C-alpha beads as a LAMMPS data file, in Angstrom:
LAMMPS data file: protein, C-alpha beads

152 atoms
151 bonds

1 atom types
1 bond types

-500.0 500.0 xlo xhi
-500.0 500.0 ylo yhi
-500.0 500.0 zlo zhi

Masses

1 110.0

Atoms # bond

1 1 1 131.783 -40.819 -176.975
2 1 1 135.219 -42.093 -177.977
3 1 1 136.797 -40.191 -175.080
4 1 1 134.300 -41.675 -172.610
5 1 1 134.841 -45.202 -173.932
6 1 1 138.597 -44.803 -173.724
7 1 1 138.747 -43.365 -170.213
8 1 1 135.790 -45.146 -168.608
9 1 1 136.008 -48.487 -170.422
10 1 1 138.451 -49.990 -167.952
11 1 1 136.910 -48.273 -164.934
12 1 1 135.956 -50.712 -162.189
13 1 1 132.239 -50.313 -161.492
14 1 1 131.126 -51.168 -157.996
15 1 1 134.366 -52.993 -157.209
16 1 1 133.588 -55.858 -159.598
17 1 1 136.707 -57.185 -161.323
18 1 1 134.762 -59.127 -163.981
19 1 1 133.179 -55.914 -165.294
20 1 1 136.532 -54.428 -166.278
21 1 1 137.322 -54.319 -170.003
22 1 1 140.747 -53.011 -170.976
23 1 1 140.336 -50.397 -173.709
24 1 1 143.125 -49.710 -176.176
25 1 1 142.974 -47.610 -179.307
26 1 1 143.588 -49.760 -182.380
27 1 1 142.755 -49.525 -186.065
28 1 1 139.420 -51.224 -185.294
29 1 1 138.249 -47.846 -184.058
30 1 1 138.267 -46.665 -187.687
31 1 1 135.288 -48.958 -188.377
32 1 1 133.268 -46.189 -186.762
33 1 1 133.407 -44.099 -189.947
34 1 1 131.923 -46.580 -192.445
35 1 1 129.299 -47.569 -189.866
36 1 1 128.272 -43.934 -189.400
37 1 1 128.272 -43.377 -193.177
38 1 1 125.885 -46.305 -193.623
39 1 1 123.757 -45.000 -190.734
40 1 1 123.631 -41.601 -192.419
41 1 1 122.431 -43.265 -195.614
42 1 1 119.700 -45.083 -193.666
43 1 1 118.561 -41.846 -192.001
44 1 1 118.605 -39.914 -195.279
45 1 1 116.534 -42.537 -197.082
46 1 1 114.102 -42.755 -194.183
47 1 1 113.906 -38.958 -194.046
48 1 1 113.050 -38.791 -197.741
49 1 1 110.281 -41.374 -197.316
50 1 1 108.849 -39.656 -194.252
51 1 1 109.020 -36.212 -195.878
52 1 1 106.817 -37.464 -198.693
53 1 1 104.440 -39.126 -196.231
54 1 1 104.136 -35.968 -194.096
55 1 1 103.586 -33.860 -197.205
56 1 1 100.726 -36.121 -198.290
57 1 1 99.213 -36.643 -194.809
58 1 1 100.204 -34.097 -192.186
59 1 1 99.163 -36.336 -189.272
60 1 1 101.987 -38.768 -190.058
61 1 1 104.380 -36.417 -188.281
62 1 1 102.731 -37.351 -184.968
63 1 1 103.340 -41.026 -185.641
64 1 1 107.039 -40.393 -186.248
65 1 1 107.576 -39.683 -182.537
66 1 1 105.959 -42.965 -181.538
67 1 1 107.816 -44.870 -184.246
68 1 1 111.213 -43.510 -183.251
69 1 1 110.572 -44.401 -179.623
70 1 1 109.688 -47.990 -180.554
71 1 1 112.756 -48.098 -182.797
72 1 1 114.905 -46.861 -179.895
73 1 1 113.711 -49.644 -177.601
74 1 1 114.211 -52.350 -180.243
75 1 1 117.788 -51.210 -180.905
76 1 1 119.285 -52.761 -177.758
77 1 1 120.387 -49.371 -176.476
78 1 1 119.156 -49.933 -172.944
79 1 1 118.811 -53.720 -172.768
80 1 1 121.162 -56.228 -174.366
81 1 1 119.939 -58.792 -176.868
82 1 1 121.106 -61.627 -174.623
83 1 1 118.467 -60.668 -172.088
84 1 1 115.706 -61.531 -174.568
85 1 1 117.447 -64.597 -175.987
86 1 1 117.741 -66.097 -172.498
87 1 1 114.038 -65.437 -171.864
88 1 1 113.031 -67.473 -174.915
89 1 1 111.946 -64.577 -177.120
90 1 1 113.704 -65.636 -180.312
91 1 1 111.436 -63.574 -182.539
92 1 1 112.407 -60.402 -180.673
93 1 1 116.098 -61.211 -181.080
94 1 1 115.528 -61.627 -184.830
95 1 1 113.759 -58.254 -184.991
96 1 1 116.664 -56.636 -183.160
97 1 1 119.261 -58.246 -185.432
98 1 1 117.430 -56.902 -188.499
99 1 1 117.253 -53.405 -187.024
100 1 1 119.755 -51.040 -188.705
101 1 1 120.213 -48.982 -185.532
102 1 1 121.159 -52.139 -183.613
103 1 1 123.644 -53.017 -186.358
104 1 1 125.354 -49.623 -186.059
105 1 1 125.551 -49.905 -182.283
106 1 1 126.826 -53.484 -182.425
107 1 1 129.508 -52.674 -185.002
108 1 1 130.785 -49.703 -183.006
109 1 1 130.550 -51.607 -179.713
110 1 1 132.677 -54.435 -181.082
111 1 1 135.203 -52.047 -182.629
112 1 1 135.592 -49.747 -179.631
113 1 1 134.968 -51.901 -176.593
114 1 1 135.860 -55.448 -177.671
115 1 1 138.584 -54.439 -180.174
116 1 1 137.325 -56.655 -182.945
117 1 1 134.861 -57.135 -185.738
118 1 1 131.142 -57.518 -185.295
119 1 1 129.312 -60.368 -186.938
120 1 1 129.609 -59.849 -190.738
121 1 1 125.841 -60.204 -190.953
122 1 1 125.563 -56.823 -189.175
123 1 1 127.408 -55.200 -192.094
124 1 1 125.202 -57.002 -194.620
125 1 1 121.988 -55.961 -192.863
126 1 1 123.155 -52.369 -192.379
127 1 1 124.401 -52.083 -195.956
128 1 1 121.154 -53.511 -197.310
129 1 1 119.075 -51.050 -195.306
130 1 1 121.327 -48.154 -196.344
131 1 1 121.262 -48.842 -200.073
132 1 1 117.616 -49.934 -200.096
133 1 1 116.298 -46.933 -198.194
134 1 1 118.431 -44.477 -200.170
135 1 1 117.191 -45.805 -203.518
136 1 1 113.549 -46.219 -202.497
137 1 1 113.498 -42.959 -200.523
138 1 1 115.001 -41.015 -203.412
139 1 1 112.569 -42.475 -205.937
140 1 1 109.505 -41.922 -203.748
141 1 1 110.582 -38.376 -202.855
142 1 1 111.376 -37.568 -206.485
143 1 1 107.986 -38.809 -207.719
144 1 1 106.195 -36.325 -205.495
145 1 1 108.370 -33.305 -206.179
146 1 1 105.696 -31.344 -208.043
147 1 1 103.407 -31.495 -204.995
148 1 1 105.920 -29.906 -202.587
149 1 1 105.448 -26.282 -201.607
150 1 1 101.792 -26.030 -202.576
151 1 1 99.442 -24.286 -200.217
152 1 1 96.554 -26.381 -198.975

Bonds

1 1 1 2
2 1 2 3
3 1 3 4
4 1 4 5
5 1 5 6
6 1 6 7
7 1 7 8
8 1 8 9
9 1 9 10
10 1 10 11
11 1 11 12
12 1 12 13
13 1 13 14
14 1 14 15
15 1 15 16
16 1 16 17
17 1 17 18
18 1 18 19
19 1 19 20
20 1 20 21
21 1 21 22
22 1 22 23
23 1 23 24
24 1 24 25
25 1 25 26
26 1 26 27
27 1 27 28
28 1 28 29
29 1 29 30
30 1 30 31
31 1 31 32
32 1 32 33
33 1 33 34
34 1 34 35
35 1 35 36
36 1 36 37
37 1 37 38
38 1 38 39
39 1 39 40
40 1 40 41
41 1 41 42
42 1 42 43
43 1 43 44
44 1 44 45
45 1 45 46
46 1 46 47
47 1 47 48
48 1 48 49
49 1 49 50
50 1 50 51
51 1 51 52
52 1 52 53
53 1 53 54
54 1 54 55
55 1 55 56
56 1 56 57
57 1 57 58
58 1 58 59
59 1 59 60
60 1 60 61
61 1 61 62
62 1 62 63
63 1 63 64
64 1 64 65
65 1 65 66
66 1 66 67
67 1 67 68
68 1 68 69
69 1 69 70
70 1 70 71
71 1 71 72
72 1 72 73
73 1 73 74
74 1 74 75
75 1 75 76
76 1 76 77
77 1 77 78
78 1 78 79
79 1 79 80
80 1 80 81
81 1 81 82
82 1 82 83
83 1 83 84
84 1 84 85
85 1 85 86
86 1 86 87
87 1 87 88
88 1 88 89
89 1 89 90
90 1 90 91
91 1 91 92
92 1 92 93
93 1 93 94
94 1 94 95
95 1 95 96
96 1 96 97
97 1 97 98
98 1 98 99
99 1 99 100
100 1 100 101
101 1 101 102
102 1 102 103
103 1 103 104
104 1 104 105
105 1 105 106
106 1 106 107
107 1 107 108
108 1 108 109
109 1 109 110
110 1 110 111
111 1 111 112
112 1 112 113
113 1 113 114
114 1 114 115
115 1 115 116
116 1 116 117
117 1 117 118
118 1 118 119
119 1 119 120
120 1 120 121
121 1 121 122
122 1 122 123
123 1 123 124
124 1 124 125
125 1 125 126
126 1 126 127
127 1 127 128
128 1 128 129
129 1 129 130
130 1 130 131
131 1 131 132
132 1 132 133
133 1 133 134
134 1 134 135
135 1 135 136
136 1 136 137
137 1 137 138
138 1 138 139
139 1 139 140
140 1 140 141
141 1 141 142
142 1 142 143
143 1 143 144
144 1 144 145
145 1 145 146
146 1 146 147
147 1 147 148
148 1 148 149
149 1 149 150
150 1 150 151
151 1 151 152
């Protein structure tokens, strides 16, 4: 991804000059690593919670696919947040800003494309999700450890 951002970031799309963003490699690019570490913590905590849920109720695994798809669409991967803010959907913008996946994308976007820092609130939200889900996920998973591996 870093190679694509570097080489295609200042590529003129459709002949539009205003779409060109000059990409330079700076130390801001190193913000990628703590953002990914926090994202890994979020995914691990969520994985621990979902593992316990699937162990208790096998049908939960079917809901995971639907949940991840909804999470994907509320992460501003395809559509920018500004699109919803301009349409008067403030509640949806709030949901997106509290989404840890959006926070990771926004932090990396600002570091790699805009050569700067994302809103500090993104770090607070992402850090809160990471620590919270790791602690809660570990505790919930640990409480059910004697039920794992049993035949039903």
